[in-house]
C-alpha positions in Angstrom: 64.5 103.2 -0.1 63.4 104.8 3.1 65.9 106.1 5.7 65.2 107.7 9.0 67.8 110.0 10.4 67.8 111.0 14.0 69.1 114.5 14.4 70.7 115.8 17.6 68.2 118.0 19.6 70.3 121.1 19.0 70.1 120.7 15.2 66.4 120.0 15.4 65.8 123.1 17.5 67.9 125.3 15.1 66.0 124.0 12.1 62.7 124.8 13.9 64.0 128.3 14.9 65.0 129.0 11.3 61.7 127.7 10.0 63.3 125.1 7.8 60.8 122.5 6.8 61.3 118.7 6.7 60.8 119.0 3.0 63.7 121.4 2.7 65.9 119.1 4.8 64.9 116.1 2.7 65.8 118.0 -0.5 69.1 119.0 1.0 70.0 115.5 2.1 69.1 114.1 -1.3 71.3 116.7 -3.1 74.2 115.9 -0.7 74.0 112.2 -1.2 73.7 112.6 -5.0 76.8 114.8 -5.0 78.7 112.3 -2.8 77.8 109.5 -5.1 79.1 111.5 -8.1 82.4 112.2 -6.3 82.8 108.5 -5.4 82.1 107.5 -9.0 84.8 110.0 -10.3 87.3 108.7 -7.7 86.6 105.1 -8.6 87.1 106.0 -12.3 90.4 107.7 -11.5 91.5 104.8 -9.2 90.9 102.3 -12.0 92.9 104.3 -14.4 95.8 104.9 -12.0 95.6 101.3 -10.6 96.5 102.8 -7.3 94.1 102.5 -4.4 93.1 105.8 -3.0 91.3 106.6 0.2 89.2 109.5 1.2 89.6 110.8 4.8 90.4 107.3 6.2 93.1 104.8 5.5 91.2 102.0 7.1 89.9 100.4 3.9 93.4 100.8 2.3 95.1 99.2 5.4 92.6 96.3 5.4 93.3 95.7 1.7 97.1 95.7 2.3 96.7 93.2 5.2 94.3 91.0 3.3 96.7 90.9 0.3 99.7 90.2 2.5 98.2 88.1 5.2 100.9 85.4 5.2 103.6 88.1 5.6 101.8 89.7 8.5 101.3 86.4 10.2 105.0 85.6 9.9 105.9 89.1 11.3 103.5 88.6 14.2 105.3 85.4 15.2 108.7 87.2 15.5 
């Protein structure tokens, strides 16, 4: 998979000033994504054991799930 990330000019300038190569940035991004995937995997394992949905930094997905599972109730409440 190929992904292009457009960095803000200030970040690009700082990378240049610090002589940080594209190869170093690429290696860093890969490490961060791999770590994030490991964390997500552990959270999913924990969630499936707890049977309780958890959310990280945002309740949007949790809220959407609640609305989806209780759509009839929310539609009735909206009519009141």
